[in-house]
N, C-alpha and C positions, 0 to 999 in steps of 0.2 A: 504494500500500500504506500509506503514512504517513497519507493522508487517511482511509482506512477504519479505521485504528487509533484515530484521535481521534474519529471519528464514532460508533464502536461503544461508546465510554465514556459512560455516563449515570449520573446521580446523582439519587436521589429525596430531596427535602428533606422530612424528616418532623419535624425538630426545630423547636421554637418557642422563641425566646429571649424571656424575660420581662424587661421593664425595670421595675425597682423604684425608686421615688422615695423620698426621705426622709420619715419621719413628722415632722410639725410640730405643736407645741402652742404657742399664744400666748394671753396673757390680760393684762388690765389690772387693777391693784390700786391702790386709793385709801386713803390713811391720813389720817384727820382728827385734830384736836387730842386728842379723847378716846380715840382708838384706840391711841396710843403707850403702852407699858408702861415704867416706869422700872426700869432694871437697875442694881443696886448691887454686883454680885459681881465687878466688874472692878477690879483694883488701880489702874488709871489714873484712875478716877473714874466718875461717873455717865454713863449712856448710855440711849438709848431704843430699843425694838425693837417689832416687830409681826410675828406669825407667821400665815401663811395655810396652810390645808390644801390640798394639790394632789395628788389621787389619781393624776393622770397622771404624776407624777414617781415612777415605779417604780424598783426596784433596777436593772433593765436600763438604763433611761434614765440613771440616776445614774452607772452604771459605764461606759456606752458612748456617751452622748450629748454634745451640745454644749449647755451651759447658759448663757444670757445674760440679763442684767437691765439695765434702763435707767431713769434718772430722766427724766421729761418733764413738760411743763405749766408752770404759773406763767407766768413771762415767758420761758420757754424754748420755742423752736419747733423744737427738735431733740431727738433721743434722746441722752442723755448716759450712756455706759456706766459701770456701777458697777465699781470704786469711783469716787466722784465727790466733789469738794470744792467748796463754794460759799462765797464770802466775802461777808459781810453787814455793813451799817452801819444802825443804827436811827436814830430821830429825835433821839436824844441824842448822836449821833456815837460810840456804842459800837460797836466792831468785833470780829468773831469769825468763826470758820469752822465750817460744818456739814459734816461728813464722812459720806458714805453708803457702806455696804457691804451685801453680801447673803450669806446662807448658804443653801446648798441641802442638803437631806437627803431621804432616801426619804419621800415623801408630804407634804413641807412646804417652804416658802420663808420665810425670816426676813429682813426688812429692818432694818438697824441704822443709827441716827443717833448720832454722837458730836459734841460741840461742842469747839472748840479749848481752852476753859478748863475743861471738865468741871465747870462750876459748877452744873449742874442747871437751867439756864434752860430754859424751855419751847421747843419748836421754833418757829422764827420765823414760818413760814407756817401758815395754818389748815388747809391741805390739801397733801399730797404725792401725786403720781401716779407709778406705776412700770409699766413694760411688761416682760413676761417672754416669752422665746422658748426653747423646747426643741426640739432636732432630734436624731433618732436613726434 
C-alpha cells in the first residue's frame, strides 16, 4: 500500500526558471594634454577635470549599480582603482603628487586630477588612460 501511494504521486514540471546575469558596460577613456579643463572654483586650489558623456549611465544604473573606475597605462601594467595617488619626480628633482578621483552622475563621468601643491602645473604625462566598468 505504501508503494502504491508514492507511485501514484506525479508532478508535471511546467515552470521554467530564468537565470538573469548582470548587465555590464565597460569602456576606455583617454585624456590628453589639451583635453584637461582647468577648474578654479575649489577653495583648495587649482585642479583639472575632463567630462565624458555616457548615455549608458542611466538613473537606474546610478541608483542600483556598481560603478568602478581605474587608472591604467603609462608605466602601469595594472588597473589602479580610483581614487589613486601617484608620486612624481621631474628632471629637476621637483617632487609632487597627482591625485585622481572620479565623479559619476546620470549620463556622465568626470575624471579629476589634483596636484599636491595646487600650483596649477600642467599634468605630468601627455596622456592618461582610464577604464570604467558599470554593473547592474
